[in-house]
NUVO-951698 format. One line per field, with one value per residue (C-alpha): residue number from 1; residue in one letter; chain; y, z, x. Coordinates in steps of 0.5 Angstrom, whole numbers, plus 2048, in hexadecimal, padded with zeros to 3 digits. Example, Ala and Ser with C-alpha at 12.3 -4.5 7.8 and 13.67 -1.06 7.14 Angstrom:
BEGIN
k: 1 / 2
r: A / S
c: A / A
y: 7F7 / 7FE
z: 810 / 80E
x: 819 / 81B
END
This chain:
BEGIN
k: 1 / 2 / 3 / 4 / 5 / 6 / 7 / 8 / 9 / 10 / 11 / 12 / 13 / 14 / 15 / 16 / 17 / 18 / 19 / 20 / 21 / 22 / 23 / 24 / 25 / 26 / 27 / 28 / 29 / 30 / 31 / 32 / 33 / 34 / 35 / 36 / 37 / 38 / 39 / 40 / 41 / 42 / 43 / 44 / 45 / 46 / 47 / 48 / 49 / 50 / 51 / 52 / 53 / 54 / 55 / 56 / 57 / 58 / 59 / 60 / 61 / 62 / 63 / 64 / 65 / 66 / 67 / 68 / 69 / 70 / 71 / 72 / 73 / 74 / 75 / 76 / 77 / 78 / 79 / 80 / 81 / 82 / 83 / 84 / 85 / 86 / 87 / 88 / 89 / 90 / 91 / 92 / 93 / 94 / 95 / 96 / 97 / 98 / 99 / 100 / 101 / 102 / 103 / 104 / 105 / 106 / 107 / 108 / 109 / 110 / 111 / 112 / 113 / 114 / 115 / 116 / 117 / 118 / 119 / 120 / 121 / 122 / 123 / 124 / 125 / 126 / 127 / 128 / 129 / 130 / 131 / 132 / 133 / 134 / 135 / 136 / 137 / 138 / 139 / 140 / 141 / 142 / 143 / 144 / 145 / 146 / 147 / 148 / 149 / 150 / 151 / 152 / 153 / 154 / 155 / 156 / 157 / 158 / 159 / 160 / 161 / 162 / 163 / 164 / 165 / 166 / 167 / 168 / 169 / 170 / 171 / 172 / 173 / 174 / 175 / 176 / 177 / 178 / 179 / 180 / 181 / 182 / 183 / 184 / 185 / 186 / 187 / 188 / 189 / 190 / 191 / 192 / 193 / 194 / 195 / 196 / 197 / 198 / 199 / 200 / 201 / 202 / 203 / 204 / 205 / 206 / 207 / 208 / 209 / 210 / 211 / 212 / 213 / 214 / 215 / 216 / 217 / 218 / 219 / 220 / 221 / 222 / 223 / 224 / 225 / 226 / 227 / 228 / 229 / 230 / 231 / 232 / 233 / 234 / 235 / 236 / 237 / 238 / 239 / 240 / 241 / 242 / 243 / 244 / 245 / 246 / 247 / 248 / 249 / 250 / 251 / 252 / 253 / 254 / 255 / 256 / 257 / 258 / 259 / 260 / 261 / 262 / 263 / 264 / 265 / 266 / 267 / 268 / 269 / 270 / 271 / 272 / 273 / 274 / 275 / 276
r: M / S / A / S / T / A / R / V / G / A / V / I / G / K / E / L / A / E / F / R / R / N / R / L / I / I / G / T / A / A / V / L / P / V / L / F / L / V / V / P / T / A / S / I / L / T / V / K / A / S / A / L / S / A / G / L / A / K / G / I / D / R / S / L / F / L / P / L / P / V / P / V / L / V / P / A / I / M / S / A / Y / S / V / V / G / E / R / E / Q / G / T / L / E / P / V / L / T / T / P / V / S / R / A / E / L / L / I / G / K / A / A / A / I / F / I / P / A / A / A / L / G / Y / L / M / F / G / V / F / V / A / I / T / Q / L / A / A / A / P / A / V / A / A / A / V / R / H / A / P / Q / L / P / A / A / L / I / F / I / P / L / L / A / A / W / G / I / W / V / G / L / A / V / S / A / R / V / T / D / T / R / V / A / Q / Q / L / S / T / L / G / S / L / P / A / A / A / L / A / A / L / M / S / F / Q / V / I / S / P / S / F / G / L / A / A / A / L / A / G / G / L / L / A / V / D / C / A / A / C / F / A / V / A / R / L / F / D / R / E / R / L / I / T / G / T / R / P / S / R / G / I / P / A / P / A / P / S / Q / D / I / Q / S / P / G / E / V / T / A / H / R / K / G / E / L / K / C / R / R / L
c: A / A / A / A / A / A / A / A / A / A / A / A / A / A / A / A / A / A / A / A / A / A / A / A / A / A / A / A / A / A / A / A / A / A / A / A / A / A / A / A / A / A / A / A / A / A / A / A / A / A / A / A / A / A / A / A / A / A / A / A / A / A / A / A / A / A / A / A / A / A / A / A / A / A / A / A / A / A / A / A / A / A / A / A / A / A / A / A / A / A / A / A / A / A / A / A / A / A / A / A / A / A / A / A / A / A / A / A / A / A / A / A / A / A / A / A / A / A / A / A / A / A / A / A / A / A / A / A / A / A / A / A / A / A / A / A / A / A / A / A / A / A / A / A / A / A / A / A / A / A / A / A / A / A / A / A / A / A / A / A / A / A / A / A / A / A / A / A / A / A / A / A / A / A / A / A / A / A / A / A / A / A / A / A / A / A / A / A / A / A / A / A / A / A / A / A / A / A / A / A / A / A / A / A / A / A / A / A / A / A / A / A / A / A / A / A / A / A / A / A / A / A / A / A / A / A / A / A / A / A / A / A / A / A / A / A / A / A / A / A / A / A / A / A / A / A / A / A / A / A / A / A / A / A / A / A / A / A / A / A / A / A / A / A / A / A / A / A / A / A / A / A / A / A / A / A
y: 747 / 74B / 74F / 74F / 757 / 754 / 751 / 756 / 75B / 757 / 757 / 75E / 75F / 75B / 75E / 765 / 762 / 760 / 766 / 76A / 766 / 767 / 76D / 76D / 76E / 773 / 777 / 777 / 778 / 77E / 781 / 780 / 784 / 78A / 78A / 78A / 78F / 794 / 795 / 796 / 79B / 79F / 79F / 7A2 / 7A7 / 7AA / 7AB / 7B2 / 7B5 / 7B9 / 7B3 / 7B2 / 7AD / 7A8 / 7A8 / 7A8 / 7A2 / 79E / 79F / 79D / 797 / 795 / 796 / 792 / 78C / 78B / 788 / 783 / 77E / 77D / 779 / 775 / 774 / 773 / 76D / 76A / 76A / 768 / 762 / 760 / 75E / 75B / 754 / 753 / 757 / 752 / 74D / 74F / 750 / 749 / 74C / 74A / 743 / 743 / 748 / 743 / 73D / 741 / 740 / 747 / 746 / 748 / 74E / 750 / 750 / 754 / 759 / 75A / 75C / 760 / 764 / 765 / 769 / 76C / 770 / 773 / 775 / 778 / 77C / 77E / 780 / 784 / 787 / 78A / 78D / 790 / 793 / 796 / 799 / 79C / 79F / 7A2 / 7A5 / 7A8 / 7AA / 7AB / 7B1 / 7B2 / 7B1 / 7AA / 7A8 / 7A8 / 7A5 / 79F / 79F / 79E / 79A / 794 / 790 / 790 / 78C / 787 / 786 / 785 / 780 / 77C / 77C / 775 / 773 / 774 / 771 / 76B / 76A / 76B / 766 / 760 / 761 / 761 / 75B / 757 / 758 / 757 / 750 / 74E / 751 / 74F / 755 / 75B / 760 / 75D / 75D / 764 / 766 / 762 / 765 / 76C / 76B / 768 / 76E / 773 / 772 / 774 / 77A / 77C / 77C / 781 / 785 / 785 / 788 / 78D / 790 / 790 / 78C / 788 / 78D / 78B / 78C / 789 / 784 / 782 / 782 / 77D / 779 / 778 / 777 / 771 / 76E / 76E / 76C / 766 / 765 / 765 / 760 / 75B / 75C / 75A / 753 / 752 / 753 / 74F / 749 / 74A / 74A / 742 / 740 / 73C / 741 / 747 / 742 / 740 / 746 / 741 / 73D / 738 / 731 / 72C / 726 / 724 / 71C / 71A / 717 / 70F / 70C / 709 / 702 / 702 / 705 / 6FF / 6FE / 6FD / 6F6 / 6F5 / 6F8 / 6F4 / 6ED / 6EF / 6F1 / 6EA / 6E6 / 6EA / 6E8 / 6E0 / 6E1 / 6E3 / 6DE / 6D9
z: 84A / 847 / 84C / 84C / 84D / 850 / 856 / 856 / 857 / 85D / 860 / 860 / 863 / 868 / 86A / 86A / 86F / 873 / 873 / 875 / 87B / 87E / 882 / 882 / 87A / 87A / 87F / 87C / 875 / 878 / 87D / 879 / 873 / 877 / 87B / 875 / 871 / 877 / 878 / 871 / 870 / 876 / 875 / 86D / 86F / 874 / 86F / 86D / 866 / 868 / 86B / 868 / 862 / 866 / 86C / 867 / 864 / 86A / 86D / 866 / 866 / 86D / 86C / 866 / 869 / 86F / 86B / 868 / 86E / 86E / 867 / 86A / 872 / 871 / 86C / 870 / 876 / 872 / 86E / 875 / 878 / 871 / 873 / 87A / 87C / 878 / 87B / 882 / 881 / 87E / 877 / 873 / 873 / 870 / 86A / 868 / 868 / 862 / 85B / 85B / 858 / 85B / 856 / 857 / 85E / 85E / 858 / 85C / 863 / 860 / 85C / 862 / 865 / 85F / 85C / 863 / 865 / 85E / 85E / 865 / 863 / 85C / 860 / 866 / 861 / 85D / 863 / 865 / 85E / 85E / 865 / 863 / 85D / 860 / 867 / 866 / 864 / 85C / 85C / 861 / 85D / 856 / 85A / 85C / 855 / 851 / 857 / 853 / 859 / 857 / 851 / 854 / 85A / 855 / 852 / 858 / 85C / 859 / 859 / 860 / 862 / 85E / 862 / 868 / 866 / 864 / 86A / 86F / 86B / 86C / 873 / 874 / 871 / 876 / 87D / 881 / 885 / 882 / 886 / 884 / 87D / 87D / 880 / 87C / 876 / 878 / 879 / 872 / 86F / 871 / 86C / 867 / 86B / 86C / 864 / 864 / 86A / 866 / 860 / 863 / 867 / 861 / 863 / 85D / 858 / 855 / 84E / 848 / 846 / 84D / 84F / 849 / 84B / 852 / 850 / 84B / 851 / 856 / 851 / 850 / 857 / 858 / 852 / 855 / 85C / 859 / 857 / 85D / 861 / 85D / 85F / 866 / 865 / 866 / 869 / 86E / 870 / 870 / 875 / 87A / 878 / 877 / 871 / 86F / 871 / 86C / 86C / 872 / 872 / 874 / 87B / 87B / 87C / 882 / 884 / 886 / 880 / 87B / 874 / 86F / 86E / 876 / 877 / 871 / 874 / 87B / 879 / 875 / 87C / 87F / 87A / 87B / 882 / 882 / 87D / 882
x: 94C / 946 / 942 / 93B / 938 / 932 / 936 / 93B / 935 / 932 / 939 / 93A / 933 / 934 / 93B / 937 / 932 / 937 / 93B / 935 / 933 / 93A / 93B / 942 / 943 / 93D / 940 / 947 / 944 / 940 / 946 / 94C / 949 / 947 / 94D / 952 / 94D / 94C / 953 / 956 / 950 / 951 / 959 / 958 / 953 / 957 / 95D / 95D / 95E / 964 / 968 / 96F / 96F / 973 / 96D / 968 / 96A / 96C / 965 / 962 / 966 / 964 / 95D / 95D / 960 / 95C / 956 / 95A / 95B / 953 / 953 / 958 / 956 / 94F / 94F / 955 / 950 / 94A / 94E / 951 / 94A / 948 / 94A / 94C / 946 / 941 / 945 / 944 / 93D / 93C / 939 / 93F / 93E / 937 / 93A / 93F / 93A / 936 / 939 / 93D / 944 / 94A / 94B / 943 / 944 / 94B / 948 / 942 / 945 / 94A / 945 / 941 / 946 / 94A / 943 / 941 / 949 / 94A / 944 / 945 / 94C / 94A / 944 / 949 / 94E / 948 / 945 / 94C / 94D / 946 / 947 / 94E / 94B / 945 / 948 / 94F / 953 / 954 / 95B / 95A / 955 / 959 / 95F / 95A / 957 / 95E / 962 / 966 / 964 / 95C / 95C / 961 / 95C / 956 / 95A / 95D / 956 / 954 / 95B / 95C / 955 / 957 / 95D / 95A / 954 / 959 / 95D / 957 / 954 / 95B / 95C / 954 / 955 / 95B / 959 / 954 / 952 / 94F / 953 / 959 / 957 / 956 / 95C / 960 / 95C / 95E / 965 / 965 / 962 / 967 / 96C / 967 / 965 / 96D / 96D / 967 / 96A / 971 / 96D / 969 / 96F / 973 / 978 / 977 / 975 / 96F / 970 / 96C / 971 / 973 / 96B / 96A / 970 / 96E / 967 / 969 / 96D / 967 / 963 / 967 / 968 / 960 / 960 / 965 / 962 / 95B / 95E / 962 / 95B / 957 / 95C / 95A / 952 / 952 / 94C / 94F / 954 / 94E / 94A / 950 / 955 / 95B / 95E / 95A / 95D / 95F / 963 / 960 / 95E / 957 / 956 / 957 / 950 / 94E / 94E / 947 / 944 / 942 / 943 / 93D / 93F / 93F / 938 / 935 / 938 / 936 / 92E / 92E / 930 / 92B / 926 / 928 / 927 / 920 / 91E / 921
END
């Protein structure tokens, strides 16, 4: 199904306006990045250049991992509100009465979450690396600059954000309560965060081949999740939060309702009585 760029852009603009009006999303998008940026930055700045190589590597691993949950958790929370929040506020039905197709609605909602989430993730890593290069000890700055986790993290930021978006949209299309949707979306995003943690702490050695294989697998999962979520974006399902009813027979007409022929005969009888 072809998608109109103008209609997708309209959906993106509407979604961004909805997010700006929601205090929970704004607070989460503001607090989480600050929290996950201050802690690893303070941790890496306290590492001394004279530390043993094992301790230095451990501190860098921990510092590079902490910003990664942000591009997973923020999209999950935002996408969890995307459908069920509009359903609770009564703004979803007017959108579904417009000529926006299922593909345009899905692309618009996903893009409105993906763009700020990915940009926020890259911004956090850019600020973190810049601070370490300017304020940390030269040996620590060089270790951060050459850490194998750094390019892997930059590759996985959009893939992790996409996973959080599809999980959140799938949950939001099925449940009827915003808080339940956000909790389930956060739980559904934990496997992706666990993968990032294993790579950051070098439980899984982040070699180029392994990172490329995992990135390809996560990309395939994201594509499959996109098609699965598209099946949930049925107009009746989005409004009611349940599966559309099919095969239910229509109610039998009441005996009090007259057929068109009976109405015509009745009117002819009334005309005859008036002439008499």
